[in-house]
C-alpha positions in Angstrom: 47.8 66.8 80.8 47.7 69.1 83.8 50.2 66.8 85.7 52.6 67.0 82.7 52.4 70.8 82.6 52.9 71.0 86.3 55.9 68.7 86.1 57.4 70.8 83.3 56.9 74.0 85.3 58.5 72.4 88.4 61.5 71.3 86.2 61.9 74.9 84.8 61.7 76.4 88.3 64.1 73.8 89.6 66.6 74.7 86.9 66.2 78.5 87.6 66.7 77.8 91.3 69.9 75.8 90.5 71.2 78.5 88.2 70.6 81.1 90.9 72.4 79.0 93.5 75.4 78.5 91.1 75.5 82.3 90.4 75.5 83.0 94.1 78.4 80.6 94.6 80.3 82.1 91.7 79.9 85.6 93.2 81.0 84.3 96.6 84.1 82.7 95.1 84.9 85.8 93.1 84.6 88.0 96.1 86.8 85.8 98.3 89.3 84.7 95.7 89.5 86.7 92.5 89.0 90.1 94.0 91.3 89.4 97.0 94.3 91.8 97.3 97.6 91.2 98.9 97.1 94.2 101.1 93.9 92.6 102.5 95.9 89.7 104.0 97.0 89.7 107.6 100.7 90.5 108.3 101.6 87.0 109.4 100.3 85.6 106.0 102.3 88.2 104.1 105.4 87.3 106.1 104.8 83.6 105.3 104.4 84.4 101.6 107.7 86.4 101.7 109.5 83.5 103.4 108.2 81.1 100.8 109.4 83.4 98.0 112.8 83.8 99.7 113.1 80.0 99.9 112.3 79.8 96.2 114.8 82.5 95.3 117.5 80.7 97.3 116.7 77.4 95.5 117.0 79.2 92.1 120.4 80.7 93.1 121.6 77.2 94.1 120.4 75.9 90.7 122.3 78.7 89.0 125.5 77.8 90.8 124.9 74.2 89.8 124.5 75.3 86.2 127.7 77.3 86.4 129.6 74.2 87.8 128.2 72.0 85.1 129.0 74.6 82.4 132.6 74.7 83.5 132.8 70.9 83.3 131.3 71.0 79.8 133.9 73.5 78.7 136.7 71.4 80.2 135.3 68.4 78.3 135.0 70.4 75.1 131.2 69.8 75.0 130.1 73.2 73.7 126.6 71.9 72.8 125.9 70.9 76.4 127.3 74.2 77.5 124.8 76.0 75.2 121.9 74.0 76.7 123.1 74.8 80.3 123.4 78.5 79.4 119.8 78.5 78.1 118.6 76.9 81.4 120.6 79.4 83.4 119.1 82.3 81.5 115.6 80.9 82.1 116.4 80.5 85.8 117.7 84.0 86.0 114.4 85.3 84.5 112.5 83.3 87.1 114.7 84.8 89.8 113.9 88.4 88.6 110.2 87.5 88.7 110.5 86.2 92.2 112.3 89.4 93.3 109.5 91.5 91.7 106.9 89.4 93.6 108.8 90.0 96.8 108.8 93.7 96.2 105.0 93.5 95.7 104.5 91.5 98.8 106.8 93.9 100.8 104.8 97.0 99.6 101.5 95.2 100.4 102.9 94.5 103.9 103.7 98.2 104.4 100.3 99.2 103.2 98.6 96.6 105.5 100.7 97.8 108.4 99.7 101.4 107.7 96.0 100.5 107.5 96.3 98.6 110.8 97.9 101.6 112.4 95.1 103.9 111.1 92.4 101.5 112.2 94.0 101.4 115.7 94.1 105.2 115.9 90.5 105.6 114.6 89.0 102.7 116.5 88.3 100.1 113.9 88.8 99.2 110.2 85.2 100.4 109.4 86.0 103.9 110.7 89.3 103.8 108.7 87.4 103.0 105.5 84.9 105.8 106.3 87.8 108.2 106.8 89.4 107.1 103.5 86.0 107.6 101.7 85.8 111.1 103.2 89.2 111.9 101.8 88.2 110.6 98.4 85.0 112.7 98.4 87.1 115.8 99.3 89.5 115.0 96.4 86.5 114.8 94.0 85.2 118.1 95.3 88.6 119.8 94.9 89.2 118.4 91.4 85.7 119.4 90.4 86.2 122.9 91.5 89.5 123.1 89.6 87.9 121.8 86.4 85.1 124.4 86.8 87.7 127.1 87.3 89.6 126.0 84.2 86.6 125.5 81.9 84.1 128.1 83.0 86.6 130.9 83.8 84.4 132.4 86.6 84.7 136.0 87.8 87.6 137.0 90.1 85.5 137.1 93.3 84.2 133.6 92.7 87.7 132.4 91.9 89.0 133.8 95.2 86.3 131.9 97.1 87.2 128.7 95.3 90.9 129.3 96.0 90.2 129.7 99.8 88.2 126.4 99.7 91.0 124.8 97.8 93.6 126.1 100.3 91.6 124.7 103.3 91.2 121.4 101.5 94.9 121.3 100.8 95.8 121.9 104.4 93.6 118.9 105.3 95.4 116.9 102.6 98.8 117.9 104.0 97.7 117.0 107.5 96.5 113.6 106.3 99.7 113.1 104.4 102.0 113.7 107.3 99.8 111.8 109.8 100.0 108.7 107.5 103.7 109.3 107.1 104.2 109.3 110.9 102.3 106.0 111.2 104.0 104.3 108.2 106.3 101.4 109.0 108.7 102.5 106.2 109.1 106.2 105.6 111.0 105.7 102.4 108.2 103.5 100.9 105.6 106.1 101.9 107.5 108.9 100.1 108.2 106.7 97.1 104.5 105.8 96.7 102.7 109.0 97.8 105.1 111.8 96.7 102.6 112.9 94.1 99.9 113.3 96.8 102.3 115.6 98.7 103.0 117.6 95.6 99.4 118.0 94.7 98.4 118.9 98.3 100.5 122.1 98.2 98.1 125.1 98.3 98.3 126.7 94.9 95.9 129.6 94.2 95.2 130.6 90.6 97.5 132.8 88.7 95.0 135.7 88.6 94.6 135.6 92.4 98.3 135.7 92.9 98.5 138.6 90.4 101.2 136.9 88.2 99.8 138.0 84.9 103.1 139.6 83.8 105.3 136.7 84.9 104.4 134.4 82.0 106.6 131.4 82.8 105.7 131.4 86.5 102.0 131.6 85.5 102.6 128.5 83.3 104.3 126.7 86.2 101.3 127.5 88.5 98.9 126.2 85.9 100.9 123.0 85.4 100.9 122.3 89.2 97.2 122.8 89.4 96.6 120.5 86.4 98.8 117.9 88.1 96.1 117.5 90.7 94.1 115.6 88.1 96.4 112.7 88.9 94.8 112.5 92.3 91.6 111.3 90.7 93.4 108.1 90.0 93.4 107.3 93.7 89.6 107.7 93.6 89.4 105.2 90.7 91.6 102.7 92.5 89.7 103.1 95.7 86.3 102.4 94.2 87.3 100.0 91.5 89.2 97.1 93.1 89.0 95.2 89.8 92.0 97.2 88.7 94.2 94.7 90.5 93.3 92.0 87.9 94.3 94.4 85.1 97.6 95.2 86.7 98.3 91.5 87.4 97.8 90.8 83.7 100.6 93.3 82.9 102.8 92.5 85.9 106.0 92.4 83.9 109.0 94.3 85.2 110.4 95.5 81.8 106.9 96.3 80.5 106.0 98.4 83.5 109.3 100.2 83.2 108.8 101.0 79.5 105.3 102.3 80.2 106.6 104.5 83.0 109.4 105.8 80.8 106.9 106.5 78.0 104.6 108.5 80.3 107.6 110.5 81.6 108.6 111.2 78.0 105.1 112.4 77.1 104.9 114.7 80.1 108.4 116.1 79.7 107.8 116.7 75.9 104.5 118.4 76.6 106.0 120.6 79.3 109.1 121.4 77.1 107.2 122.5 74.0 104.7 124.4 76.1 107.4 126.4 77.9 109.4 127.0 74.7 106.8 127.8 72.1 103.4 127.6 73.8 101.3 130.7 73.3 97.6 131.5 72.7 98.5 132.2 69.0 100.4 129.0 68.5 97.8 126.7 67.1 98.4 123.2 68.3 100.3 124.1 71.5 98.3 127.0 72.8 97.8 125.4 76.2 99.1 122.5 78.2 96.4 120.1 77.1 97.2 120.7 73.4 100.9 120.4 74.2 100.3 117.0 75.8 98.4 115.8 72.7 101.2 117.1 70.4 103.7 115.2 72.6 101.7 112.0 72.3 101.3 112.2 68.6 105.0 113.0 68.2 106.2 110.1 70.3 103.7 107.4 69.1 103.5 108.3 65.3 106.9 109.8 64.8 105.5 113.3 64.2 104.6 114.7 60.8 104.0 118.3 61.7 100.3 117.9 61.1 99.5 119.3 64.6 102.3 121.8 65.1 105.7 122.3 63.5 108.2 123.9 65.9 109.9 127.1 64.7 112.7 127.5 67.3 115.9 125.4 67.5 115.0 124.2 71.0 111.6 123.0 69.7 113.1 121.2 66.8 115.7 119.5 69.0 113.0 118.5 71.4 110.9 117.0 68.5 113.8 115.0 67.3 114.5 113.7 70.8 110.9 112.7 71.2 110.7 110.8 67.9 113.9 108.8 68.7 112.8 108.1 72.3 109.3 107.1 71.0 110.8 104.6 68.6 113.0 103.0 71.3 110.4 102.8 74.0 107.6 101.6 71.8 110.0 99.0 70.3 110.9 97.8 73.8 107.3 97.6 74.8 106.3 95.7 71.6 109.2 93.2 72.0 108.4 92.6 75.7 104.7 92.0 75.0 105.6 89.6 72.2 108.1 87.7 74.3 105.5 87.5 77.1 102.8 86.0 74.8 105.3 83.6 73.3 106.6 82.5 76.6 103.1 81.6 77.9 102.9 78.6 75.6 106.6 78.0 75.3 107.9 74.6 76.4 111.5 75.2 75.6 112.5 75.5 79.3 111.0 72.0 80.0 112.7 70.6 76.9 116.0 72.0 77.9 115.6 70.6 81.4 114.7 67.2 80.0 117.7 67.3 77.6 120.0 68.1 80.5 118.5 65.2 82.6 119.0 62.8 79.7 122.6 63.9 79.2 123.3 63.4 82.9 121.8 59.9 82.8 123.9 59.1 79.7 127.1 60.2 81.6 126.1 57.9 84.5 125.5 55.0 82.1 128.9 55.6 80.4 130.6 55.6 83.7 129.0 52.3 84.7 129.8 50.7 81.4 133.5 51.7 81.8 133.5 50.2 85.3 132.0 47.0 84.0 134.6 46.8 81.2 137.4 47.2 83.7 136.0 44.4 85.8 135.5 42.1 82.9 138.9 42.8 81.3 141.7 40.2 82.2 144.3 41.4 84.6 
């Protein structure tokens, strides 16, 4: 009986040990494969990936030219049905070409990022020091954003606000120095500006409106407040820095038109909030008394079409802005929904393979017809 219990215990322990080994292997594979980023690859690997994508794009272009030639032949033969099939295949190939081009842009940006990281590591001595340097910048960003939130929420006395402003100015000078140092080391200056322009904007020293004594200049005060609130966007860099799993989320939505529609939607939300805040925003205007409330009003107006339940504009400019936001929201949300639907349908769609098979069958039929005609000519009496 004791032997049976011991054997059972050994079996259970053996299974637990096996499960532990499997879990360790899964974590290892996830770390080395699933969580791998393009920017983590060496430059020669990125160049090899770009060459492979270029070859694929060249092949697709050659196929498109072939479809064009076959389409012209089908029109000359009066075979409109075959032309429709060829046009469908050409449209599918064109979409594949656009996806390849998007991938090439992603690889090129990853190459620029990798080259910049290599240059930083060379100047600092090693990649470990470069990571410590990046972590220090992120901690400083958290500190500055935390002070800004404290200043906005707690509304401290003027002397405390002045001290916080001086700390903020010193931190912003460090941010600007870091920005231009990286810009100098970047392989592509245009890429660096295109990607990090918001970092430059939010690194500009911007004391509070009370410290600058701008209380009477209402619109300038609002502009200063808007630029200070824009620094909250820098916290996104902290999230991306510490949460590398965001790459999997972005890969799931790596669709050109969908990304563009999301970017346009965010721009519309920000412009709408800024517009209503500058036109009608006031402490007495319930619903748009500050920029945060204005942003919520813009979101509800764009997404739901706006029913005046939060704030109903009184001025002509506010009403024109509301109408523009409602129309833009319908268009952009419609594009996003249609793109997402087409993406989900396309995942399990075999129409491209069916069209290719039909085209292949038609080509084989044409070859057989030609051979049959040749045989008839040979067998016919002269």
